N, C-alpha and C positions, 0 to 999 in steps of 0.2 A: 504494500500500500504506500502511495505517496500522497502528500498534501502540498498544494501550491496554487498559484494563480495561472489560469489558462485563458488565452485570448480567443475571443470569438472571431473566426475568420470569415465564415459564410453562413447565411441563413436562407433556407429555401422552404416555401410552403408546399407541402405534398398533397394535402387535402384540406377541407375547410377548417378543421381544428387540429391539424397535424403539421409539425415543423421538423425539418432536418437542420441540425446545427453542428458545424464543424469547428473544433477548437485546435489551436496549436499549443504544445506544451510537452511535458515529460510523460511519455507513454511507457516507460520502462517497467512499470509495475503490472502492465496488462500481459497476462501469460496465457489466457484461454478465452475463446468466444463464450459469451454468456455472462462475463463479469459485468460490473456496473460502476458508475461513479455516484458520489453523493454530493450534491451541489448546495452551497450556502447561498441563500437568497436574502437580500436586504429586507428587513421587516418581519422575517419568519424565524421562529426559534429553532425548529427542526430543519435539517437539510432534506433535500428531495432526492431519493434514489432513482436513477434512470439507467437503463441497460445500455451497454456500448454496442453500437451497430457495426462499426468498422474502425480500424486503426492501422497506422503504419509507424515508422520510426519517430515522426514529428507531430502527427495529428491524430485526433480521434473524432469520431462522428457519433452523435446521438440523434435519435428520433423520438419525439414525445407528443403525446396528445394532451390537450387542455382538459383535465378532468377535475381540477380543484383550484383553489386560490393560488397555490404555489406554482403549479405548472402553468396556470394562466398568466402569472407574473413573468414567467420566462418568455412569454410571447412579446414582452416589451423590450427584450434585449436587442442590441444592434451590433453589427460588425465593429470590432475595435474594443468592445467592452471586455473587461477582465473579470473572471469569476473564480471564487475559491472552491476548488474541487478536491475531494478525496477520491483517488483514482486507483483502479485495479482491485476493487472489492469483490468478495465472493469467490467461489471455487470455479465457476464456469463449466462448460461441457468438456468432458474427457473424450477426445476423438478416438483414443485407443480402444474405448469401449463400444464404438460404433461399428456396425457391419459394413460390408462392401457396398450394399445398396441400402442407404439409410434415409428414412423419411425425415424431413425437417418441417415441422408443423408449427405454424404461427397463427395466432388469432388476434386481429386488431393490433393493439399496442405490443403484443407478443411477437410481432413479425420482425422488428429490427435485429435482435440478437441472432436470429436464424440466418441472416445474411452473412454475418461474420463466421458463423458456423459452417455454412455452405462453402465458403472460401477455404476454410481450414480442412474440410473433408476433401475438397478437390486437391489441395496441396498434398494430402496424405494418400492420394491415389484411389480414393473412394468415389462412389457415384451417389450424390445426394439427389433426392426428389423432393421438391418444395410443394407444400400444400398451404396456401395462404387463405385465411378465412376472414370475411368482412360481412357487415350487415347489408350493404348495398353498394352499387357501382361507384357512387361518388366518394366512398371512403377508401377505395383501393389505392394503395401506394406500394412502390418498390417491386411490383411484379416484373416490370421491364428490366430492372436492375438484376434480378435473379436470372432472367432469361439471357441477359447479356453475358453472364458467366458461363452459359452453355448448359444451365441446369433445367431439367424438365420441371415446369412450373404449372401447378394446377390452382386456379382461383375458385373459391366458393363464395357465394353471397346468399344470405338468408332469404332475400326476396326474389332471387333468381335473375336479377337485372344484369348479371355478368357471370360467365363461367358456369360452374355446377350449382344448381339450386340446392340450398340446404347448408349443412355444417361441414366442418373439415372431416368429420367421421363418415360423411356421405361420399367422400372422394378417395378413401383409402384404396390403394391398388391391391391386386391379388398377391403380388410378390414383393417382399422386402425383408431385410435381415434384421433391422432394428429401427428405432425411431427416437427422435428428440422433439420435445414440444414445449412451447411457451405461450401462455395466454391466461385468460380468466379461469378461475377455479372450476366453474361448470364445464368448460371445454376440456380442461385437464382430466377431470373425472371421466368424461365421455371417451376421451382418447385412451385412458387407462383401461377402460372396460372393452373398448372395441378392438384394440390391438392384440396381436397373438404372439408377439416377441418381447424380448427385453427392451427396455428403453430408459431414457433420461428425461425428467420433467423439471422445468424451471418454474418456481413458484413466485408469485407476487405477494408481498406482505408489507404492512406498515412497519416502519423501522424507527428506532430512536437514534442510536449512534451509527449504525451501519457497519461496524467492525467487531461485533461480538461482546462488547463490554456490558451492555445494559440488560441483555437477556430478554428484551421486549418482544422479539420475534421468534421465540422458541416454539417448536412443534414436536409432537410425539412421532417417533418412527419405531420400527421393529427392533432397532438397535439402540433405543434410548432417545432422550431429548436432543434435538439438534437446533442450532440457530440458523434461520434462513439466510441472514446476512453474512455469516462466517462459514458455517458448514455447508450451506447452500449458496445460492438459491436453487442449485441443481441437485435433485435427489434421484436415486435409482428406483425404478418401478417396483422392484421387489421389496424395498424397505418402507414403502409408503403405507401409512394408516389413515384412512379417510374418516 
């Protein structure tokens, strides 16, 4: 984990309430896709955890949706602003636990970390298949970016306005070796029940500190209590207790 000030380089609106924000700064603490940053916002006591979409040696990219006062305040940021970030938090996805043909399943705000995961799987010589779930066509983002990687990409919308009508579980292919998923809890539960292989699930949780000190995001697993911010946010399918 590193803490420091990161400069906002670019901001791009992807959907009516979704922004992509690229920072420059120290990315040395990022070791796996699925990790997150914790952003300090002026006027808010608690930092806001947001998953890392992509990164390189000098920059990191996040994508976030305005779902509360904190993330809404982030919409006021401008290029050139500097923000206090805790960087490289959480365990992320372990690519070595993924099969040759791995489903990367993202629902809404759970889509961004799956992009970095897809890139990591490709670097490891594996074949990711992306399933991206949204409520309607207007909310879709990053499908083209997944396809630009050469990744087979399936889009689902609840109202059927684009791609497969229904949920991500309605688009599961017949053949895959493992899966990774990130999204709201009802989606994760549905993926857990519908899949037939081992898998990794990334959980969203309210956090206090973001690095395991306050124990505020603890959850029960088959192997004892785990902290979503430190021991997670990624848990193995076999250890999850609903």
